[in-house]
C-alpha positions as CSV (number, residue, x, y, z in Angstrom):
1,X,-14.6,-7.8,17.7
2,X,-11.6,-8.5,15.5
3,X,-8.2,-7.4,16.7
4,X,-4.7,-6.9,15.1
5,X,-3.7,-10.1,16.9
6,X,-6.5,-12.0,15.2
7,X,-5.2,-10.8,11.8
8,X,-1.8,-12.1,12.6
9,X,-3.0,-15.6,13.4
10,X,-5.4,-15.8,10.5
11,X,-2.8,-14.8,7.9
12,X,-3.4,-12.6,4.9
13,X,-6.2,-13.3,2.4
14,X,-5.6,-10.3,0.1
15,X,-2.9,-8.3,-1.6
16,X,-4.6,-5.1,-2.5
17,X,-3.2,-2.8,-5.2
18,X,-4.1,0.9,-5.2
19,X,-3.1,3.8,-7.4
20,X,-2.5,7.3,-6.1
21,X,-4.6,8.9,-8.8
22,X,-1.8,11.5,-9.2
23,X,-0.4,12.7,-12.5
24,X,2.9,13.8,-11.1
25,X,5.6,11.2,-11.4
26,X,7.4,10.9,-8.0
27,X,9.5,8.6,-5.9
28,X,8.0,6.4,-3.3
29,X,9.6,8.6,-0.6
30,X,8.1,11.8,-2.1
31,X,4.7,10.1,-2.3
32,X,5.0,9.0,1.3
33,X,5.6,12.6,2.4
34,X,2.7,13.8,0.3
35,X,0.4,11.1,1.7
36,X,1.6,11.9,5.2
37,X,0.5,15.5,4.7
38,X,-2.8,14.5,3.2
39,X,-3.8,11.7,5.7
40,X,-2.0,12.6,8.9
41,X,-1.6,16.4,8.9
42,X,-4.8,17.3,7.0
43,X,-7.3,14.5,7.6
44,X,-6.0,13.8,11.2
45,X,-5.5,10.0,10.6
46,X,-3.0,8.3,12.9
47,X,-1.1,6.8,10.0
48,X,-0.9,6.6,6.2
49,X,-3.4,3.9,5.2
50,X,-1.1,1.6,3.2
51,X,1.8,-0.8,3.8
52,X,4.0,-0.1,0.8
53,X,4.4,2.6,-1.9
54,X,6.0,1.9,-5.3
55,X,7.3,5.0,-7.0
56,X,7.6,5.9,-10.7
57,X,11.1,4.6,-11.0
58,X,10.3,1.2,-9.4
59,X,11.6,2.3,-6.0
60,X,9.6,1.4,-3.0
61,X,9.2,2.4,0.7
62,X,7.7,0.5,3.6
63,X,5.1,2.7,5.3
64,X,3.6,0.5,8.0
65,X,4.3,-2.9,9.4
66,X,2.1,-5.5,7.7
67,X,0.6,-6.4,11.1
68,X,-1.0,-2.9,11.2
69,X,-4.6,-3.0,9.9
70,X,-5.0,-0.1,7.5
71,X,-8.4,1.3,6.5
72,X,-7.5,1.6,2.9
73,X,-10.7,0.2,1.2
74,X,-14.4,0.2,1.8
75,X,-14.2,-3.6,2.2
76,X,-13.4,-4.2,5.8
77,X,-12.4,-7.8,5.2
78,X,-9.7,-6.6,2.8
79,X,-8.6,-4.0,5.4
80,X,-8.3,-6.6,8.2
81,X,-6.9,-9.4,6.1
82,X,-4.9,-7.6,3.4
83,X,-1.5,-6.2,2.6
84,X,-1.9,-2.9,0.7
85,X,0.5,-1.6,-2.0
86,X,0.0,1.9,-3.3
87,X,1.4,2.5,-6.8
88,X,2.2,6.1,-7.9
89,X,0.2,7.2,-10.9
90,X,-3.3,7.6,-12.3
91,X,-4.2,4.3,-13.8
92,X,-7.6,5.5,-15.0
93,X,-5.6,7.3,-17.6
94,X,-2.2,5.5,-17.9
95,X,-0.7,2.1,-17.0
96,X,2.1,1.3,-14.6
97,X,5.5,1.4,-16.2
98,X,7.8,-1.6,-16.5
99,X,9.8,-0.7,-13.4
100,X,6.6,-0.4,-11.4
101,X,5.3,-3.8,-12.7
102,X,8.7,-5.4,-11.8
103,X,8.7,-4.0,-8.3
104,X,5.1,-4.9,-7.6
105,X,5.8,-8.4,-8.8
106,X,8.9,-8.6,-6.5
107,X,6.9,-7.3,-3.5
108,X,4.1,-9.7,-4.1
109,X,6.5,-12.7,-4.4
110,X,8.2,-11.6,-1.1
111,X,4.9,-11.2,0.7
112,X,3.8,-14.7,-0.5
113,X,7.0,-16.2,0.6
114,X,6.9,-14.5,4.0
115,X,3.2,-15.3,4.6
116,X,2.2,-18.4,2.6
């Protein structure tokens, strides 16, 4: 059975980008509170299943330590070996804005430097 410790020693294979599928533009902190209500309060998860959230203005908030395995996808390998970034917006209808692209790029660069 795979453990969190195994994930630390193997390193990260994936950086997984998600969108919130929400139409309301909000800050990363506002989305964190909304996701807390949805995942922890309503669905009874122990935590919000992502590592970082990028808000509409390009702000971001850390949600979980990267060592925490989050069940954010149906792909268990990506869950165990991935860092997950949630971007506020519905990208089936729109695209991330320039501030979001910039922050996601900065986060990815930082992750790659920290965990080559």
